[in-house]
C-alpha positions, 0 to 999 in steps of 0.5 A: 818528976823523975824521967829516964836520963838520956845522954847528948845523943838521946840514948839511955844512960845505963848505970854500972849495974845495968839499970836505967837511971832516973833523974829530974833533969831540967836541962833534959826537959828543955832539950826535949821540948826544943827538939819536938816538932809542932804537932809531933806528940800524939797526946798533945798536938799543941806542944812542939816548935814550928821547925818546918813552918818557920825554919826548915825549907824557908828561904828567909826564915822568921828567926824573931818569931821562932825565937819568941816561940822557943822562949815560950816553950822553954818557959813552959817547963815547970821548973823554969822561972825565967828565960834570958837570952835566946838566939837561933843561928840557922845554916840553910845549906846543912839544914841545921840550927844552933840554939843558945839560951839561958834558962833560970830555975830556983836552983840553977842557971842552964 
């Protein structure tokens, strides 16, 4: 299924003629899933990751549990057939996290 293509900042990508661009980007689908907070999407409260509960504001975040949930979330993207390494590095001081993952589809490795 095609979706509106977004840039790295989440802004619409506009073509040369001023039109939005539609594409089937598995990378974008994964990125959107990773950024959703648990319960955030009004049409399906089961979608999203427990950022607040597991990572943000936690003195000792449960990284292993979160990585497991992250792996499941990536695998839930229809085109993903396997998920390789998943690694989350949290910086509590800046309240940020770096996520590295490998996702496999029939056509590419992301």
